[in-house]
N, C-alpha and C positions, 0 to 999 in steps of 0.2 A: 527395527521391525515396524512396518506401517500399521499393523493391527495387532492388538494384544487381546487374547481371549479372556473375558471376564470370568470371575468365579463361577464354576459350573453348577447350576441348580436347575437342571432341565432346560438350560438355554442352548439352543441348537447351534447357533452360529454367531460369531462376533460381528457386529455391524457398526460399532462406534470407532472412529478414528482417534484412538487414545493418544497416539504419537503427536498428531496435529494439535490436540488440546493441550498436551504438556508443553509443547514448543511455544505455543501462544502464551501459556501461563508464564513461561520464562521471560518473554518480552514484557509482559505486564509487571513482573517483579522488578525489571529494570526501571520501569516508569515509577513504581512505588519507591524504589531506592532514590530516584532523582528528586521526588517530592520530599524525602527526608533531609535533603540539603537545606531546605528552608528553615526547619527548627534547629538544624546544626548552626546555620548562620545566626539565628536568634540567640543561641547559647553563646556564641563567640562575641556577639555585640554586647551582651550583658555580662560577659566574663564569668559565667557560671561553670560549675564543675560537672556538668552533664554532657559536655561536648564529645568526650570519648565514647559515651554510650551511643551517641548518634553515629559516630565514625564506625564503631563496631557493627551497629545495626545496618548501616549502609553497605558495609563490606559483606556481611552475611547475606543480606537480601540480594545484592547485585551478583554475588558469587553463585547463589542458588539459581538465579535467573540465567546466568551465562551457562551454568552446568546443564540446565534443562534445554537450552537452545542447542548446545553442542551434542548432547546425548540423544536427543530425539530428532530424527530426520525422516519425516513421513514420505512415503513414495507418492502419496496424493495429499496435496495441501488444502484441498477444498473442504469447507465446513458445511455440513448439512444441518437439518433441524435438530437431530440428536446431539451433535457436537455443540451446537449453539446452546441448548439447554444445559448440557453438562459443564461447559466452560463458564456459563453465567453463574451456575450454582457454586462451582469450585472457586471462582476468583474471589468471592466474598469471604470464603473460609481461609483461603491462602493469604489474602491481603490482611486479614485479622491476625493470622498466625505470625506473620512477619511484622505486622504493625505493632504487635505487643512487645517486640524486642526492646525498644527504648524504655518501656515501662518496667521491664524485668531487669535491665542492666543499669538503669539510672540511679541517682543518689538515694532515692526512696523506693527501693525495688518492691514490686508486687509479686504475689505468687502466680503460677501459671494460670490457675483458675481465675484469679482476679484480673490478670493482664489480658487474657483472651476475652473475658466479659467486657472489660473497658474498651478494648479495640473493636469488638463486634458492635458494642453500643455506639461507638463513634462512627464507624463506617455505615451502619444501618440508620444513622441519625436518631437513635432512640434517646440518647442523652442520660440514661440511667448510669449512675456511677458507684463504684465501690470505695472511692476516695472520700474520706470524711472531711478533710480540710484541703480543698483544692488550692487555697491561697498560699499554702506552704510549698507547692510545686514550683520548680524552676520555670523560667519563661520559655525555655525550649520545649519542655514537656507540655506546658499549657498550649503553646502554639501547635504542637503535633496533635493534641487531642482535638482542637478546633479544626485543624486542617483535614483530619480524617473525616470529620462530619461534612466539611465543605465538598470533599471529593465524593463522598457517598450520597450527598444530597441530590445532585443531578444524575449520578450513577457512574460507577467505574467503567462499565461496558460502554456507556454513552461517551465517556471521555476517550476511550480507546477508538471508537468509531470515528471520532472527530480528528484524531491525530494519525490514525493508520488507515489511509484510503483503500487499502487492499481489501478491506471487509465489504466494500461495495459489491464485490463479486464473490465473496466467500463467507456465506453464513451471517452477514451483517444484519439483514432484516430479521432473521430468526433470533439473534441475540438482542436486538432492539425490542422485539415483542416480548421476549422472556424477562427483560428487566424493567421496561416502562410500565407504570401502573395504569389500571383502568380496564374498561370492558371492550374498548376499541382503541387502536393505536394509529392515529393519523400522522402522516408525514408532511412536513412543511415543504420539502423539496422532493423531486423524484429520486434523487440520490440520497441514500441513507446517511452517508458521511456529511453531506451538506446540511441535512436536518440536524444532525448531532452538533455540528459547528455552530449553527444558528442558535440552538437552544443554549449551548454553553456560552455563547457571546452575550445573550440576554442575561444569563446567570452571572457572568463576570461583571457586566455593566451595573446590574442591581447591587452587587457586592461593593463595588467601588463607590457608588453613590451613597450607600449606607455608611461606609467608613467615613466619608466626608461629613455626613450629617451628624454622626455620633461625635465626631471631633469638635463640633460646635457646642456640645454639652460638656458635662464634667469628666467624661472619659478621656484618658490619654491615648496616644497613637496605638500602643500595644493592645490596650483594652478594646479600642474601637475596631481594630482588625479582627481580633478573636471573636468579639460579639457579632460583628457583621457576618463572618463566616458561619457562626452557629445559628444566627437568626434567619438568613436567607435560605439556609439548608434545612430550616426548621428542626435543628438538632437539639439545641438547648444547653450545650456545655457552656459553663461560665468560668471566668477567672477568679470569681469570688465565692466564698462559702454561702453568702446570702443571695446568690443568683442576682437578678435585677433589683431585688429588694435592697441591695447595697446602695443603690442610687435612688432610694425612696423619695428623697427630697426633690428630685429632678422630674417634674411632670414632663418636660421636654423629652428626656431619654425614654420614658415609658411610652409616650405617644408615638415617637419615631419607631421604636421597636415593634409596637402593636401594629402600626401601618405596614411594616415590612414583613412581619409574620403573616399578616392577612394576604399580602401580595404573594408570599411563598406558597400560600394555599390555593392559588389560582392556576389553572392549566396554563403551562408556559406557551403552548401553541396558541391559545386564546390571547395571551399577552402579545404575542408576535402579530396576530391578526389585528389587534386593537391599535398597536403602534403603527403598523404599515397600512394606513389608509382606512381602517374600519372605524376608528374612533371609539369613544365611550358608548355609542349606540350599539356597536357590535358586542361590546362587553355585556351590556344590560339585556340584549336580546337572547343571550345564552341561558338556557333553562337551568343549568347546573349552577352558574354563577348567581342567578337570582335566588335559587334555593339556599345557596351558601350564605348570602346576605340575610335572608329571612330567618334561617336557623340561628344565626348569631344574634339578631335583634330579639327573637323570641326568647332565647336563653338569657339575654341581658335582663329582660323584664322579670323572668323567673328568679334569677340570681338576686336582683334587687329586692324582690318580695321576701325571699328567704333571709337576706341580710337584715332587713328591717324587722321582720318577725323575731329574729334571734337577738335583736337589740345590739347589732354590731355596727350600727350607723353612728359614727362619731363626727365625721366631717364629710365634705362634698365628695372627695375622692373615693370614699368608702362605697359610694353607690354610682360612681362614674368610671374613672379610669381603672381602678383595681378590678372590678368584676369584668369589664370588657377586656382588659389585658388577660385575665385568667381564662376567659372563654376562648379568645382567639389563640392563646398559647396552647390550650387543650385540644381544640378542634383541628388545629394545624399540626398537632403532635410535636410542637416545639418543646414543651415541658418546662419553660421558664416559670418562676413564681416571684411574686412581689410581697406576698404575705401568706400566712398559714390558712389556706382556704378551708381546712377541716374545721376551723373555729366558726365557720358560717353555717354549720349544721349538717345533719344527715341528708336533707333534701338536696343540698348543693353537692354532696359527695355522690349521690345517685346521678345527678345531672352530669357530673364530671365523668362518671362511668359511661354514660350515654354518649357524651361528646368524644371520648376516647374511641368508642366503637364506631361512631359515624365517620369521623375523619373529614377532610376537606375534599377538594376536587381532584379527580383523576388527572394524571399528566402533570401534577405538581410535585413538590419535594416532600409531601406529607405522607403520614401513615394512615392506619385505620381501614375500615371496609370501603370507604369512599362514598361520597354523596351520589355519584352516578349510579352505583349499585343500589343504594338505599332507595333512591327515587324509583328505579325500575321495579324493585320488589314491592313497594307500596302501591304503585299504579297497577302492576300485574295482579296483586292480591285483591285490590278493589274490583278489577274486571272479573275475577273469578267469583267474587261475591254477587256481582250483578248477574252473572250467567246462571247462578243458582235459581234466580227468579225468572230470567229469560234465556233459556238454553240456546236459542237460535241466534242470539245476538253475536256479532263478530266484533271483537275488540283488538286493537293493536297498541303496543307500548311504543311511544315515540319519545325520543330525546333530541331536542333541537330540530324537530321536523323529520328526523330520520327514524324509520321503523326499525325497532330492535327485534331481530328474528327470534323464533322460539328456541333455536339452538343456543343463542347467546343467553336468553332468559334461563334456560336449563343450566348453563355454565355458571350463571350468577347464583342460582339457587344452590348448586353444588358448592360453590365458593363459601356461601354463608354457612352451610351445614358444617363443612370441614373447619371453617374459621372458629365456630363456636365449640365444636368437639375438641379441637386442639387446645383451646383455652381451658376447657373443663378438665381434660386429662392432665394437662401440665399443672393446673392448680391442685389437682388431687395428688400428684407427685410431690409438690411442695408441702402440702398438708402432711403427707407421710414423712416428711423431713422435719416435722414439728414447727412449721411456719403457721402462725394463726390463720384461721379460715379467711377472714376479710382481707388480710394482708396478702395471702396466697393468690386469691382471685384478682385483687387490685393490681398486684405486681405482674401477673400473667397478662391481664388485660392491657396494662401499660406497655409491656414488652412486645406483645403481639401487634399492637397498634403503633409500635415504634415511637411511643410517647415519652417514656422516661419518668413520669410523675410517680411519686410514692405516697403512701398513706399508712398511718399506723407506725410500725417499726421502721419502715423505709421512707417515712413522710418528711415534712418540712424540718430542715436542720439535721436530718439523718441521711444515711446512704444505704445502698444495697449490700454493703459489707456484712450486714447482719445475716444475710441469706447463706445457708451452708454451701460449701464448695460444689457439691453435686447439684444443688439448686441453681447455682450460677451457670453451670453447663446446660441445664435444662432451659433456663431463660435465654441463654445465648442462642440456642437452636430456635427457640420461639421467635427471637428477634429476626433471625435470618428468614424463617418461614414467612413472617409478617412483611418483611421488606420486599421479598420476591413474590409476594402474593400467592403463596401456597402451591400453585400448580407447577411452577418451575422446580420446586424441591420434590414434591410427591410424585411427579411423573418419572423420576429416576428409579422409583421402587415398583413401577409397573413392569411386569415381565416382558410385555410386548416392546418396551423401549429398547431392550437388548436383543431383539429378534429381527430377522429380515421381514 
């Protein structure tokens, strides 16, 4: 049946091509099953006992995908705006549901709540974990955790657009806009699939370069691959309980990872323009990139002052590489740590809150509200204050010389309101589950910004395992809302979405 009528709550007529969405989900599950072969191969190479867990997971995932392809045969295969939003929202949930299978079946099985949280945290590149000792995991499971982040970093839909050219003609642009972050979405090429291929090629090249650079330090090949995928995706999963702090003696490793986290926070379209003829001048002329650099430098000064005032300055790296590492890790939503930043004092904790909220550049792999929006809000607010004094003045908000329309400004303001309300309500739910107030707000802030950092009970050396099962589901939803930047999820609850 081409069209299935949704649950009737005053909805006059079905308009969403559910069959086409389910059939495409089937194809996407086959892609996920294919990626599970990589951790399976890893398990076989290391001769560990989790190979069958991946074989079973691949069979279940591929079987479900084939079943969806065979059972759903839409009369019309075209995908419109509604189908694009629905597929984009569903694919992250479906990928997480099947992505958790190796974690449930493996030698150290998680519960369903824990497994879904871990998989959603992986695909959304949040990096929050319920696993207290990741070093005890098998190489296959560790590879799968980092691979989930790598896939989610550039985007599941983005990968689909790159490998399935048919979306050039069937809802591809809608899905691109629904998944890509930011206030505007610029295409590198007129063809959406070519744009996706180009972005993924940049992503892949950066990953390979980082693997090679990490190999020159103390990390072995396996550790280099896993941390390269987690770094360039700004995800933050590590193979070690101490995160990057395990290699605390290696200034080289911390500097290399800091540089690539910083690169992961730059708009990939801007990186493309920089490499293809624009040069570093193109990079520096970009308003958002300059703001990105200035925010990091400003925070570095504030962090150093706080560290010195708290008497946490013991050697040179305490006021150089460690604070800059933590600042870049936080603003890019990577969530790596090299030390317990809570020991730097309350001021630093407040600044970390602010960095988690701000985020880096739109069009990157990072989370948070994004600097593009923050800059527009600040400029627009300043203009409003000036108009109080001079009502007849006309002001425009510009980003890189482009005028931002009032419609987009309104959307940005709505985004900010919903973003903060979602954090507040989610934190209240966690408090109702007896999570301490500061921990509830920090965890919600962290998951909404796809950051993964913890404080207090979920802080340095701890995990999100302490959060009640119901709280894990709340935070999983918050991660999804944050990754798809609110509107892609909440539009599904607008009655007009299901009407002609």
